[in-house]
C-alpha positions as CSV (number, residue, x, y, z in Angstrom):
1,M,-19.6,41.3,23.0
2,E,-16.6,42.3,25.1
3,A,-13.5,44.1,23.8
4,K,-10.4,45.6,25.4
5,I,-9.2,49.1,24.9
6,M,-5.5,48.8,23.7
7,K,-2.7,51.3,23.2
8,W,-2.2,52.3,19.6
9,G,0.6,54.7,19.1
10,N,-0.2,57.8,21.2
11,S,-3.9,56.9,21.1
12,Q,-6.1,54.1,22.3
13,G,-8.2,51.8,20.1
14,I,-10.8,49.1,20.0
15,R,-11.0,46.4,17.3
16,I,-14.5,46.1,15.9
17,P,-15.5,42.6,14.8
18,K,-16.7,42.3,11.2
19,A,-20.1,41.0,12.4
20,L,-20.7,44.2,14.3
21,L,-19.7,46.4,11.3
22,E,-22.1,44.4,9.1
23,A,-24.9,44.7,11.6
24,A,-24.3,48.5,11.8
25,R,-24.0,48.6,8.0
26,L,-20.6,50.2,8.2
27,S,-17.5,49.3,6.2
28,V,-13.8,49.6,6.4
29,T,-12.4,53.1,5.6
30,E,-15.9,54.7,6.1
31,S,-15.8,57.9,8.1
32,V,-17.6,57.8,11.4
33,E,-18.3,60.3,14.2
34,I,-17.6,59.2,17.7
35,V,-19.5,61.0,20.5
36,A,-19.3,60.5,24.3
37,K,-22.6,60.8,26.1
38,N,-23.6,59.5,29.6
39,K,-20.5,57.3,29.8
40,L,-21.3,55.7,26.4
41,L,-19.4,56.0,23.2
42,I,-21.7,56.4,20.2
43,I,-20.3,55.6,16.8
44,K,-22.3,56.8,13.8
45,P,-21.6,57.3,10.1
46,V,-20.7,60.7,8.8
47,K,-23.0,62.0,6.2
48,E,-21.2,62.5,2.9
49,R,-20.6,66.1,2.2
50,I,-21.3,66.8,-1.4
51,T,-18.7,69.1,-3.0
52,I,-19.3,71.2,-6.1
53,D,-16.9,69.0,-7.9
54,K,-18.9,65.9,-6.9
55,L,-22.2,67.6,-7.9
56,F,-20.9,68.4,-11.4
57,E,-18.7,65.4,-12.0
58,N,-20.9,64.0,-14.8
59,W,-21.9,67.4,-16.3
60,N,-20.9,67.7,-20.0
61,G,-20.9,71.5,-20.0
62,E,-24.1,71.8,-21.9
63,K,-26.7,74.3,-20.6
64,P,-30.3,73.0,-20.3
65,E,-33.0,74.4,-22.6
66,A,-34.6,77.7,-21.5
67,Y,-37.9,77.3,-19.6
68,D,-40.8,79.5,-20.5
69,W,-42.2,80.8,-17.2
70,G,-45.0,82.7,-19.0
71,E,-45.8,86.4,-18.5
72,A,-45.0,87.9,-15.2
73,D,-48.4,89.5,-14.7
74,A,-50.6,86.8,-16.3
75,P,-53.1,85.2,-13.9
76,V,-52.5,81.5,-13.4
77,G,-55.3,80.3,-11.1
78,R,-58.2,82.0,-9.4
79,E,-56.6,85.3,-8.6
80,I,-59.0,88.1,-7.9
81,W,-58.0,91.4,-9.7
């Protein structure tokens, strides 16, 4: 598929057809990384960075029950003493 690089404000841009976005499983407003390598432009999705707020967005504030790890010096398997 052929496209033309056009002026877009102080930058340049290329319109990406919907079929190409769907084939690449990308969507509008998704963040992408653009890399130039060997005269090629590579466009790939940016992995979502998980923030502490995102990690705890559904946490209700309750602490989990304590876990019994057993005695610190107690043998667990086939330890040789």
